[in-house]
Every structure is written in structure tokens, then in C-alpha cells.
C-alpha positions as CSV (number, residue, x, y, z in Angstrom):
1,M,56.6,-105.7,-115.2
2,S,53.4,-106.0,-116.3
3,P,50.6,-105.3,-113.9
4,A,48.9,-108.3,-114.8
5,D,52.0,-110.6,-114.0
6,P,50.5,-113.7,-112.4
7,Q,53.9,-113.6,-110.2
8,H,53.1,-109.8,-109.2
9,P,49.3,-109.6,-108.7
10,N,48.1,-105.7,-108.2
11,E,46.3,-105.0,-105.2
12,A,43.0,-105.5,-106.5
13,A,43.8,-109.0,-107.4
14,R,45.6,-109.7,-104.2
15,L,42.7,-108.6,-102.2
16,T,40.3,-110.7,-104.2
17,Q,42.5,-113.3,-103.8
18,Q,42.3,-113.3,-99.9
19,L,38.4,-113.4,-100.2
20,I,38.6,-116.3,-102.6
21,D,40.8,-117.9,-99.8
22,Q,37.7,-117.0,-97.3
23,G,35.6,-119.0,-99.5
24,F,33.8,-116.6,-101.8
25,T,33.7,-116.8,-105.6
26,R,34.8,-114.2,-107.9
27,R,31.1,-114.1,-108.9
28,Q,29.9,-113.2,-105.5
29,V,33.0,-110.5,-104.9
30,A,31.8,-108.9,-108.1
31,R,28.1,-109.2,-106.8
32,I,29.5,-107.5,-103.7
33,L,31.5,-104.9,-105.7
34,G,28.2,-104.1,-107.8
35,R,30.0,-104.8,-110.8
36,D,30.2,-107.5,-113.3
37,A,32.3,-110.8,-113.0
38,S,34.2,-110.1,-116.2
39,L,35.6,-107.2,-114.6
40,V,36.7,-108.9,-111.6
41,S,38.6,-111.7,-113.8
42,Q,40.6,-108.7,-115.4
43,F,42.1,-107.9,-111.9
44,F,43.9,-111.1,-112.8
45,T,44.3,-111.1,-116.4
46,K,44.4,-107.2,-117.2
47,G,45.5,-105.4,-113.8
48,K,42.5,-103.6,-113.7
49,G,40.5,-102.7,-110.6
50,A,42.7,-100.1,-108.8
51,A,39.3,-97.9,-108.2
52,F,37.9,-100.8,-106.0
53,V,41.3,-101.3,-104.0
54,T,39.8,-99.3,-100.7
55,A,36.5,-101.1,-101.1
56,L,38.1,-104.5,-101.4
57,R,40.3,-103.7,-98.1
58,Q,37.1,-102.6,-96.1
59,V,35.4,-105.8,-97.1
60,V,38.4,-107.9,-96.4
61,R,38.5,-106.7,-93.0
62,A,34.6,-107.1,-92.7
63,V,34.9,-110.6,-93.6
64,R,38.0,-111.2,-91.0
65,G,35.5,-109.4,-88.4
66,G,33.5,-112.3,-89.0
67,E,30.9,-110.9,-91.7
68,R,29.6,-113.3,-94.5
69,D,26.3,-111.9,-95.4
70,T,27.0,-110.4,-99.4
71,E,24.4,-108.0,-99.2
72,V,26.0,-106.2,-96.0
73,L,29.6,-106.7,-97.7
74,G,27.9,-104.9,-100.7
75,V,26.9,-102.0,-98.6
76,V,30.8,-101.6,-97.1
77,A,32.0,-101.9,-100.6
78,R,29.7,-99.3,-102.0
79,E,31.0,-96.7,-99.4
80,N,34.3,-97.2,-100.3
81,V,34.3,-97.6,-104.1
82,E,36.4,-94.4,-106.0
83,R,34.9,-93.2,-108.9
84,R,36.5,-93.4,-111.9
85,R,38.3,-89.7,-112.9
86,T,38.1,-88.0,-116.5
87,K,41.1,-87.3,-118.3
88,A,41.2,-83.7,-116.7
89,G,41.3,-85.7,-113.3
90,Q,37.9,-84.6,-112.0
91,K,35.7,-87.4,-110.8
92,A,33.5,-88.7,-113.8
93,R,29.8,-88.4,-113.2
94,V,27.5,-91.6,-112.4
95,R,24.3,-92.6,-114.5
96,G,21.7,-92.6,-113.0
97,K,19.1,-90.1,-111.2
98,D,21.1,-87.5,-109.4
99,V,19.6,-86.6,-106.0
100,I,22.5,-85.4,-104.3
101,G,21.7,-81.9,-102.7
102,A,18.1,-82.4,-102.7
103,P,16.7,-80.2,-100.1
104,G,14.8,-82.6,-97.4
105,G,17.2,-85.5,-98.7
106,S,17.7,-88.4,-96.4
107,M,19.9,-91.6,-95.8
108,A,19.8,-94.5,-93.7
109,G,21.8,-97.6,-93.0
110,R,21.2,-101.0,-91.1
111,A,23.3,-103.6,-89.5
112,G,22.4,-106.7,-88.5
113,K,24.4,-109.1,-85.8
114,Q,27.5,-109.7,-87.8
115,A,28.2,-106.3,-89.4
116,I,27.7,-105.0,-85.8
117,K,30.4,-107.5,-84.4
118,S,33.0,-105.9,-87.1
119,G,31.8,-102.2,-86.2
120,A,29.1,-102.0,-88.6
121,G,31.6,-99.2,-90.2
122,H,29.3,-99.3,-93.6
123,L,27.2,-96.7,-91.4
124,A,29.9,-94.0,-90.7
125,G,29.5,-92.9,-94.2
126,V,26.1,-92.1,-93.5
127,I,26.8,-90.3,-90.4
128,H,29.8,-88.4,-91.8
129,A,27.9,-87.5,-94.7
130,A,24.7,-86.1,-92.9
131,A,27.3,-84.0,-90.3
132,A,28.6,-82.5,-93.7
133,A,24.9,-81.2,-94.7
134,D,24.5,-80.2,-91.1
135,G,22.1,-82.7,-90.9
136,R,20.1,-84.6,-88.2
137,V,20.5,-88.0,-86.9
138,A,18.0,-90.8,-85.6
139,L,18.4,-94.1,-84.4
140,T,16.7,-97.6,-84.1
141,V,18.4,-100.1,-81.4
142,R,17.1,-103.7,-80.9
143,M,18.8,-105.3,-77.7
144,L,17.6,-108.1,-75.1
145,S,15.0,-106.3,-73.3
146,R,16.8,-106.7,-70.0
147,H,19.9,-104.7,-71.2
148,F,17.5,-101.3,-71.3
149,T,17.1,-99.7,-68.1
150,L,14.3,-97.5,-68.6
151,A,10.9,-97.9,-69.6
152,A,10.3,-98.1,-73.3
153,G,8.8,-94.6,-74.5
154,S,9.5,-93.0,-71.4
155,K,10.4,-89.2,-71.3
156,E,13.9,-90.2,-69.9
157,D,14.6,-93.0,-72.3
158,S,13.3,-91.2,-75.4
159,P,11.4,-88.0,-75.2
160,G,9.0,-87.4,-77.9
161,V,9.0,-90.7,-78.7
162,R,5.8,-92.6,-77.8
163,R,5.1,-95.9,-79.4
164,G,4.3,-99.4,-77.7
165,V,7.0,-102.1,-77.6
166,V,6.1,-105.5,-78.6
167,P,8.2,-108.1,-77.1
168,R,9.6,-110.4,-79.5
169,A,10.0,-114.4,-79.5
170,D,13.8,-114.1,-78.8
171,G,13.3,-111.6,-76.1
172,T,14.7,-108.4,-77.8
173,E,12.9,-104.9,-78.0
174,E,13.4,-102.3,-80.6
175,R,13.7,-98.7,-79.5
176,V,14.1,-95.2,-81.5
177,Y,16.0,-92.2,-80.2
178,G,15.7,-89.2,-82.2
179,S,12.9,-89.5,-84.6
180,A,12.2,-86.9,-87.4
181,A,9.4,-85.8,-85.2
182,T,11.6,-84.5,-82.5
183,G,13.8,-83.0,-84.3
184,G,16.5,-85.8,-84.1
185,F,20.3,-85.3,-82.9
186,P,22.5,-83.2,-84.6
187,A,24.7,-85.4,-87.1
188,A,28.1,-83.6,-86.3
189,E,27.6,-84.8,-82.5
190,W,27.2,-88.2,-83.8
191,S,30.0,-87.9,-86.4
192,R,32.2,-86.8,-83.4
193,R,31.2,-89.8,-81.4
194,V,32.1,-92.1,-84.4
195,A,35.3,-90.6,-85.0
196,D,36.4,-91.3,-81.0
197,S,35.2,-94.6,-81.4
198,H,37.6,-95.1,-84.7
199,G,34.7,-95.6,-87.0
200,D,33.2,-98.3,-84.9
201,V,29.4,-97.1,-85.1
202,A,28.1,-99.7,-82.7
203,H,30.7,-99.1,-80.2
204,A,29.7,-95.4,-80.3
205,V,26.0,-96.0,-80.1
206,R,26.5,-98.4,-77.1
207,A,29.0,-96.0,-75.2
208,W,26.3,-93.5,-75.6
209,L,23.3,-95.9,-74.1
210,V,25.7,-96.9,-71.4
211,G,26.7,-93.5,-70.7
212,T,23.2,-91.8,-70.8
213,G,21.9,-94.6,-68.4
214,R,19.6,-96.0,-70.9
215,A,21.6,-99.5,-71.3
216,T,23.2,-101.7,-68.7
217,E,27.2,-102.5,-68.5
218,D,26.8,-105.5,-70.5
219,A,24.6,-104.7,-73.4
220,E,24.7,-105.9,-76.6
221,I,23.2,-104.3,-79.7
222,V,21.7,-107.2,-82.0
223,Y,20.1,-104.6,-84.7
224,L,21.0,-101.1,-85.6
225,E,19.7,-98.5,-88.1
226,V,20.8,-95.0,-88.5
227,R,18.7,-92.5,-90.5
228,T,19.9,-89.1,-91.1
229,W,18.2,-86.4,-93.0
230,T,18.7,-82.8,-94.1
231,P,16.1,-79.9,-93.0
232,T,14.8,-78.3,-95.8
233,G,17.1,-75.7,-97.5
234,H,20.3,-77.7,-96.6
235,Q,22.1,-80.2,-98.8
236,G,21.4,-83.6,-98.5
237,S,21.3,-87.0,-100.3
238,D,18.2,-89.3,-100.8
239,V,19.6,-92.8,-100.5
240,L,18.8,-95.8,-98.7
241,I,21.4,-98.3,-97.8
242,R,20.4,-101.8,-96.7
């Protein structure tokens, strides 16, 4: 059987077709994967795409969860694209500036309302990578003002963080927890929280807010940013994920 047999498409082609069935074009799928549209066409015509199967699975999962923003889906894909391997079986080097392992490196990830509905799973990789490098974590959370139970910037709510909160027209507030100035939270701790939430970062953050008395039981996060960094002398990576 040919890997490009139209009667028996490979996994990459099947997953791509599921996205097409959801209203996405091949060009949009290519943009999500960060590749040329001609490569996506080769999933169907030449049986290519094995390295993108994991990424496509996660993208399909996010779309089923309600995510439609191609930029957010692109973040999900990049966190799950498998690097091609050399003939010796080792992962091939990626062209571009290599900053992995740079002392004091940092990562950041952001999730809007749609991504949060599907668990903001793309942020899990940011947290786990920081934990592996013995790094630190800081959070920025936006919710309706009434969902916060403590005064903004108070010692009980966010120790060491002193900044005014500007009321938004939509009634939300944005608060910072664990800034770099305060040393942040141990990434290993948040890695465990995310693992306990089965990779649902939004659930892990909400559970922490409610469990520590910072949020009401009916609180809903509408925006979430995770920033991680590795103190100088440790391994880290310098990447911004939007």
C-alpha cells in the first residue's frame, strides 16, 4: 500500500482533513504548523508529515475545545512539533540562533479566553521546561474584579508586588503573582500542579487562586500569562510564545 494512497491516507493527512472539515484551509493549517502550504499538500500526495502528527493531534484537540485563533493554534503546534532526525537517529539541529542553555534565559506564554476554555495546554510546555531547568515561575491573571477576594497588591494577595490596578471597561482586573523581583515560584511546584490537572494550566491556576483564598469559587480566568526564567548559572531558554 502506498503511503499516499487516497483510500488510506496517513495520520497527518487524516488529522489535516479533520481541520479542513472544521473550516480551516490547507494554507491555514500550514501557517499553524509554521510550514509552507506545499508541504501540507504532500501529506496527501506523498505521504509526508510524520513529524507533525503529535502537533496536529493537539491542534485538533484545541479546535474541538473551541479554539479558532490560528496564532494560538500555532503556539500549540510549535510546542508539539517533532524535530526531524539525522540518519544516525539523533535530532537534527534547527537553523537560527541557539539560545538553549543560556544563563538567565526566560520563556513566556499567553492564553486568551478561547485557549483557556481548552485548558491553555500550550503553556504546560513552558512550565515543564522551566521545572527541568530548576527555574522560577510568575503569573499574570485577568478576571472580573468581583472574582478577586483580596485587595490588589496587598501582602496577602501578592507579596512584594506593589502596583495600581486600572479598572477595565469590561469590569476585569489584571494581577501579578510571583514577579521576578520577589523571586517567583519554584517551577517544579507548578509543574506538579499542572500534572495533577492533567495538563490543564488554566485549571491549575484557578485551583491555586481559589485554594489560597485569592478568588471566589465561581471565578473564571479570561486571560493568563506565564513567565518563567532560570537564575544565572542554570540552564534556560530565551523564547517568547504568544
